[in-house]
N, C-alpha and C positions, 0 to 999 in steps of 0.2 A: 114195303121192301126194306126201309130203314130199320124197322123193328127186328127183322130177321138178322140183320148185321149186328145188332146189339146183343142179342140173346144166343146167337149161334156160336159155338166154340170152334174156332178154326184150327186149334192145335191141342187136341185132348191129351196127348202125351206129356206136354209140359205141365198141364194142370195136375196130372197124376204125380209127377215128380215133386211139385210144389206141396201137394197135400202130404206126401210121404215125409218130406223135410220138416214141415210144420208139425206133424205128428211125432216125429223123432225128437225134435227140439222140446216139445211139450213134455214128452216122457222123461227126457233127461232132466228137465227143470223139476219135475215132480220128485225124481229120485234125489236130486240135490237138496231140495227143501226137506224131504223126509229124513235124510241123513242128519241134517242139522237139528231137526226136531228130536230125533231119537237120541242124539248125543246128549242133549240137555245141558243145563248149566253146571252140572257137577264135573263133566269131562274136562280134563286138562291137567296141567302141572300146577300145584299149589305149594308155595313157600311160606314157612312159618314166619310171622312178623313178631319176633320176640319182644320188641319194645311195647307193643300193645297187649301182648298175652299175659295172663296170670296163671301160671302153671304151678300146681302145688308141689312143695318139696318132695323129692323122692319119686315123682312121676316122670316117666320117660317123655322126652320132647320129640314129637313127630316133625322133623325139620322139613322134609319134602314128601308130599303125598301126590301120587299120580293116579287119576281115574281114566281108564280107557275101555272102549268097547271090546268085547271078546266074542267068540263064536257062540251061536245058539241063543242070542239075546241076553247073554251074560255080560257082566262088567268085571273088570280086573282092577284091583286097587293095590298099588305098591307103596310101601312106606319105608322111608329112610329115617331112622331115629337115633337118638343118643340117650342112654340111660343116666341115672343119677350119679354114677361113677365115671361118666365120660366115655363109656364103651359104645361104639357104633353098632347099630343093628339094622336089619332089613327084613321086612315081612311082606307076605303077599296073601291076598284073598281074591277069590273069584266066585261069583254067584249072581243072583238076581236080587233086586230090591223088593222081595216078596215076604219078608218076615221069617223066612226059614233059615236055619243054621247051615252055614257053609264053612268048610275047613279053612283055617289060617295056618300058613307055614312061616317059620322063622320068628315067631313071637313067643317068648318064654312065659308071658303073662296070660296068654289065651290060646285056645285051640280051635274055637269056632267064633263066628261073628254072624249076626243077622241084621239086615237093614230093612226098614219099612218106610215106604214113601208116605209122607204126610201131605205134601202138595208139590208143585213143580220145582220148588226151590228149597224144600225142607225134607229131611229124613231123620228118623230115630234109629238108633242101633243099640245092640247089646253084644258084649263080648263075654264068652264063657270059657272057663277052665274046668275040665272034667265034669261038664254038665252044670256047673254052678256059675251064676252070673257074677262077673267080677267088675264090669263097667257098664254103665248105661250112658247114652249120650244122644246129642242132637247136632246135626249138621245143617246149617242154614247159609245159603248163597245169597248175596246181596242182589238187589233188583238190577243193578248195572252189570252183574256177573263178574266183577273184578276182584271181589273179596268174599271170604266165607268165614263163619264163626263156628267153632266146635266146642260145645259145652259137655263136660263129662263129670260123672259122679262114680266113685269107686272106693276101694280100700287100698291103703298103702301097705307096705311090707309088714307093718306092725298091727294091721287090722283096724286102723283108724280111718274113718270116713273122710275122703278128700274130694274137693271139687276144683276143676280147672276150666279155664276159658282160653282157648287158643284162637288167634286170628291169623288168617292166611291171605296172601295176595296171589292172584293168578299170574303165572309167568307168561 
């Protein structure tokens, strides 16, 4: 008789409610973890650390760079920059990190950009103007996710090859 008391469910309605709550909590947790994983280490606001950076003369400084998720599995990158003459600029790019060219708006030096994922903390990119590559670069986020390094190689206004290394801190 004691065995029946231990195995018999006296209130099946409460068990159903508990299972539903547990399932919903598990589902919510999965979505939260998935969102963090999809955002990745690149997402966020990055401020140029000029003291650590070595930017070639005549090359614009990207002072603030913002990576955020956009619709359809795309990313949006906004850049606030200052050129060699001190003029402020703003450009935007939206696309996927799939190596394909996507349009850039607001950047007088390029009209498309393509990003290719190397690993979970590194990407390569190319910027093009009228179909011609004007800048090659690499973005690497530190293992702690608090800083990133962007190395670029391109041509200055006089056609001379220039290389820059920019360091960014996450805001």
